[in-house]
N, C-alpha and C positions, 0 to 999 in steps of 0.2 A: 504494500500500500504506500502511495506517495505521501510525503510529509505535507500536512495542512499549512496553508498560509495563515499567519497570525495577524489579527487586527484588534485594535483596542477601541472600545467605546466608553463614553461617559454619560451619566444621567444625573439630574439634580432633583432633589425632593424639596420643593418650595412649599412650606407649611404656612398657612395664613387662616386665622379664625377657625381652627380645628379641621381644615381641609387642605388637600394637596392639589396642586395645579397639574392638570392633564391636558394634552393636546391630541386632537384627532388627525391621524394621517390622511392625506388626500386620497380620493378614490383611484387616482391614476398610478399610485405606487404599486410596484410589482410585488413587494414584500409587505405583508400585513396591511393592505389597503383598508381604510376606515377604522383601524384599531386605534385605541387610545394609549398614550405613553407619556412619560415624564419628558420634559425638554432635555435634549442631549444629542449626541451623535459621535462621529468618528474623531479620533485624535489624529491631528495632522503630523507630518514628519517634523522632527525637531521641536515638538510642542509638548510641554509637560501636562499632566492631567488637570491641574488647576486652571491653566491657560485654556485648555480645550473646553472645559465646562463653562468658563466665563464667555468664551467666544460663541459656543453653541447656544447658550441662553440668550445672548444679545441678538444673534441671528434669528432665532426662532420665536422670541417673545418681545424683543425690543427692551428687555429689562437688563439693567446692570446689577450684578449680584456680588455677594461676598461668599466665598466658599468656606464651608465648615468642614467637619470631619467626614471621612469616608465611613459608611455604615454597612455596605454590602458589596459583594463581588460574586459574579457567576460567569461560567464559561459554557459556551454552546457552539457546536459545529453547524454550519450551513454550507452545503455542497463541499467545496474544497477549502473552505476557510474556517478557522477556529477563532471565534470572537470571545473576548473577555470584556465584560462590562463592569465598570466601577461606578458605584452610586455614592453620591455625596449629599449631605444636608447643605442647603444654600439659603441665604437671606437676600431679599431684594433691597437695593439701596434707595429705592423710592417706593411709593405706594404701588403694590403689585396688582392693583385693579386695572391699570391701563396697559393692556396687552396688545401688542402689534404683531400679528401672526405673519410668518413668512409664507411663501408659496408651497411649502412642504406640508402645511397643516390647514385644515378648513374650519376648525372650531376649537375653542378652549372651554374647559369646565373646571370648577372647583368642587372636589368630591371628598366626602368624609368616608371613613373606613366602612361604614355600614351600607354605603351606596355603590361600592365597587362592582358588585355583581350585576348592576344595571348597565354596565358598559362593556364593550367588546375589548378585552385586554388579554394579551398573550400571557400564558401561565408563568413564564419566567419574569415578565414585567410585573405581574400581580404579586409574585413572591417578594420582589424588591420593594414594591409599594407597601405591602403589609409589614415588611421588616422596618421600613421607615416609620410607619405609625407606631410600631412597638418600641422603637428606640428614640423617638423625637424628644422624650423627656430628658434623655441624657445629653442632648445637644444644647 
């Protein structure tokens, strides 16, 4: 078996008024169209994890953030690529109600832990979100 290509992803858990920010992927995405996820994405070459999550949050939501602690990590293969995603607690530098979505997402929602089952969320993503809710008190 050939060795898998390694890719790094980052995602942020933005907690506000007992809810987490989730974005809905556009329908035209080939991977997980119309699924909800936390803001985040691929780490660029020569970019550390903190810089990656700051950049991705700004691109996807228009929000400037402060990066807190890493709270979760998981690895999953897709085709010939092994993805490792690092999840961080983040805080918005301004009021997080003013969200400016990028073209990658069609909607944003603030969701509490008990509402997660109402949304189309990948099982790995849901695990990371639940872990965020479980550990937000330590942040």
